[in-house]
C-alpha positions in Angstrom: -56.4 -1.8 -3.4 -55.6 -4.8 -1.1 -58.2 -7.0 -2.0 -61.2 -7.4 -4.5 -64.4 -6.3 -2.4 -65.8 -9.7 -2.8 -62.6 -11.5 -1.4 -62.8 -14.0 1.6 -60.0 -15.2 3.8 -58.8 -19.0 3.3 -60.0 -21.7 5.9 -57.7 -22.0 8.4 -56.1 -25.5 9.3 -57.9 -26.8 12.1 -62.0 -26.3 12.4 -64.3 -26.4 15.3 -67.6 -24.9 16.3 -68.2 -21.0 16.2 -69.7 -20.5 19.1 -71.4 -16.5 18.8 -70.7 -14.4 16.2 -71.8 -10.1 17.0 -71.0 -6.8 15.9 -71.0 -4.1 18.4 -69.3 -0.5 19.2 -67.0 0.1 21.3 -65.9 3.5 23.0 -62.1 4.0 23.1 -60.6 6.1 26.3 -60.6 9.3 24.4 -64.7 8.8 24.2 -64.4 7.6 20.7 -66.7 5.1 19.3 -65.8 2.6 16.7 -67.2 -0.2 15.2 -66.1 -4.1 15.9 -66.8 -7.3 14.8 -66.5 -10.4 17.2 -66.2 -14.1 16.9 -65.8 -16.8 19.7 -65.2 -20.5 19.5 -67.3 -22.9 20.8 -65.3 -24.1 23.2 -63.3 -21.5 25.8 -60.6 -20.1 24.2 -56.7 -20.1 25.2 -55.7 -16.8 22.8 -57.2 -13.6 21.5 -56.3 -11.8 18.1 -57.2 -8.1 17.4 -57.8 -8.1 13.5 -56.2 -4.6 12.3 -58.2 -3.9 8.9 -55.9 -2.9 5.5 -57.0 0.9 4.7 -60.7 0.1 3.9 -61.4 -0.2 7.3 -64.1 -3.1 8.7 -64.6 -4.8 5.3 -66.7 -8.3 5.1 -63.3 -10.0 4.3 -62.1 -8.9 8.3 -66.1 -10.1 9.7 -64.9 -13.4 8.1 -61.4 -13.7 8.9 -62.4 -13.5 12.7 -65.2 -16.6 12.0 -61.8 -18.3 10.5 -60.1 -17.6 13.5 -63.2 -18.9 15.5 -63.3 -21.8 13.8 -59.4 -22.6 15.0 -60.2 -21.8 18.5 -58.9 -18.6 19.0 -61.7 -15.5 20.1 -60.9 -12.6 17.8 -62.6 -9.2 17.4 -61.5 -7.0 13.8 -61.7 -3.2 14.6 -62.7 -0.1 12.1 -59.8 2.8 11.8 -62.7 5.4 11.5 -64.6 6.2 14.7 -62.8 9.7 14.9 -63.2 10.6 11.6 -66.5 8.6 10.0 -68.1 7.2 13.0 -69.4 3.9 13.5 -70.2 1.9 10.5 -73.5 2.0 9.0 -74.7 -1.7 8.5 -71.7 -3.0 10.2 -69.6 -2.8 7.6 -67.5 0.2 5.3 -69.1 -0.4 2.0 -67.5 -0.8 -0.9 -67.8 3.2 -1.9 -66.2 4.4 1.3 -64.1 7.0 0.8 -61.1 5.9 2.9 -58.6 8.0 1.4 -59.8 10.8 3.1 -59.9 9.2 6.5 -56.0 7.6 6.3 -54.1 10.4 6.5 -56.0 11.7 9.6 -55.6 8.3 11.6 -53.0 9.1 14.1 -51.4 5.9 16.3 -52.0 7.0 19.2 -56.2 6.9 18.3 -55.0 3.3 16.8 -53.8 2.4 20.1 -56.6 3.3 22.1 -58.8 1.4 20.0 -56.7 -1.6 20.0 -56.8 -1.3 23.9 -60.3 -1.0 24.0 -60.7 -4.2 21.6 -58.2 -5.9 24.0 -60.7 -5.3 27.1 -63.1 -6.4 24.9 -61.9 -9.8 23.9 -61.5 -10.7 28.0 -64.6 -9.7 29.1 -66.1 -12.0 26.6 -63.2 -14.8 26.5 -62.2 -14.6 30.2 -59.7 -11.8 31.8 -56.6 -13.8 31.5 -56.7 -14.5 28.1 -53.5 -13.6 25.9 -54.0 -11.3 23.0 -52.0 -10.7 19.7 -52.7 -8.6 17.2 -53.2 -9.8 13.4 -52.8 -7.0 10.5 -53.3 -6.4 7.1 -51.2 -3.6 4.8 -51.9 -0.8 6.7 -53.1 -2.6 9.9 -50.1 -5.0 9.6 -47.7 -2.0 9.8 -49.3 -1.1 13.4 -49.3 -4.7 14.1 -45.8 -4.4 14.1 -45.6 -1.4 15.1 -47.5 -2.3 18.3 -44.3 -4.9 19.2 -42.7 -2.1 20.7 -45.1 -0.3 22.8 -46.7 -0.9 26.1 -50.3 -2.5 25.4 -51.1 -5.4 27.1 -50.6 -7.8 24.3 -48.6 -11.1 24.4 -47.4 -10.7 20.1 -47.9 -9.4 16.7 -48.0 -10.2 13.5 -48.8 -8.6 10.0 -49.2 -9.2 6.5 -47.7 -7.3 3.5 -46.5 -4.2 6.1 -44.7 -0.9 5.4 -41.6 -0.7 7.4 -41.6 3.4 7.3 -45.3 2.7 9.0 -43.1 0.8 12.4 -40.4 3.7 12.4 -38.7 3.9 16.0 -41.3 1.4 17.9 -39.0 -1.3 15.9 -36.1 -0.4 18.2 -37.8 -1.1 21.1 -39.6 -4.2 19.5 -39.8 -6.6 22.0 -43.1 -9.0 22.0 -42.6 -12.2 19.5 -43.5 -11.3 15.8 -44.6 -12.7 12.9 -44.0 -10.9 9.3 -45.7 -12.6 6.7 -44.0 -11.3 3.4 -45.2 -11.1 0.1 -42.3 -12.1 -2.5 -43.5 -10.2 -5.4 -45.3 -7.3 -3.3 -45.4 -4.2 -5.3 -46.0 -1.7 -2.7 -42.9 -2.3 -0.3 -40.1 -4.5 -1.3 -39.1 -7.1 0.5 -35.5 -6.5 1.5 -37.3 -3.4 3.5 -39.0 -5.6 5.3 -36.2 -8.0 5.7 -34.1 -5.5 7.4 -37.3 -4.2 9.9 -37.7 -7.7 11.0 -33.3 -7.7 11.9 -34.0 -4.1 13.4 -36.2 -5.7 15.3 -34.3 -8.8 16.4 -31.8 -5.9 17.3 -34.0 -4.5 19.7 -35.0 -8.1 21.6 -37.8 -9.2 19.6 -38.6 -13.1 18.7 -39.5 -12.5 14.8 -40.3 -15.2 12.4 -40.3 -13.5 9.1 -41.2 -15.9 6.0 -40.9 -14.9 2.4 -43.9 -16.5 -0.2 -41.4 -16.3 -3.0 -43.4 -15.2 -6.5 -47.1 -14.3 -3.9 -48.7 -10.9 -5.0 -49.7 -8.3 -2.3 -53.1 -10.0 -0.8 -52.3 -13.7 -1.3 -54.2 -14.4 2.0 -57.4 -15.0 0.0 -59.2 -18.1 -0.8 -59.7 -17.1 -4.4 -56.0 -17.2 -5.0 -55.8 -20.6 -6.2 -52.2 -20.5 -7.0 -51.1 -19.7 -3.8 -53.0 -22.1 -1.9 -50.2 -23.7 0.0 -49.1 -19.9 1.0 -52.2 -19.3 2.7 -51.6 -22.9 4.6 -48.6 -21.6 5.8 -49.5 -18.6 6.6 -52.5 -19.7 8.7 -49.5 -22.3 10.3 -47.7 -19.3 11.1 -50.1 -17.6 12.3 -51.4 -20.6 15.0 -47.9 -21.1 16.0 -47.9 -17.7 17.8 -51.2 -18.2 19.2 -50.1 -21.4 20.5 -46.8 -19.8 21.5 -48.4 -17.3 23.8 -51.1 -19.3 25.1 -48.7 -21.9 26.9 -47.3 -18.8 28.1 
């Protein structure tokens, strides 16, 4: 499990007012309806983020995370993975008892890409049609965030925590977008060496890759309850916001 049910993300290093938050249903190009949570900064955003959750889908952690991005001046939307197999989220999020294990194997890259494309369009409708958008993913979502660096969606960059290189696959050899890899040094789910090898493979394909290893940090260290890893959380925020600032300048 990526986080405890009551875990919440740490605060960003810069903070402003949140302008609006909402829970809504989007429709992908294949007709699938899925739940999203959106937060917009009070001031005009220069960058957008599509948050790709862990295996649990749209957990309250990710509702809180899009608000943290909005505090940092970034428009953000978190998507749920399971519209095709479980329908929209009752109450706006997946509950602690949601049986993600039966749904994750039925979640395909093509469906994920369709949902991300719809989320990008949603952000631009809310925050500006020229908004550069990056993905930020966690575990299962981190893997697909890195995979999208080699895809053809209208994205400006990709960032991921605790991803699995096996889910990136051959897309690594097509990687061309700026990519951030935030790697837990004590991750028991995926060896650090495999993630660093993926970074080199993506660099060889032409992507600019910022790969950071947090020595000793556990899987899912990006949690405000992990007091021992507060410095790692702060540094991870700096790398994420450096990516959003970079694509805004471009």
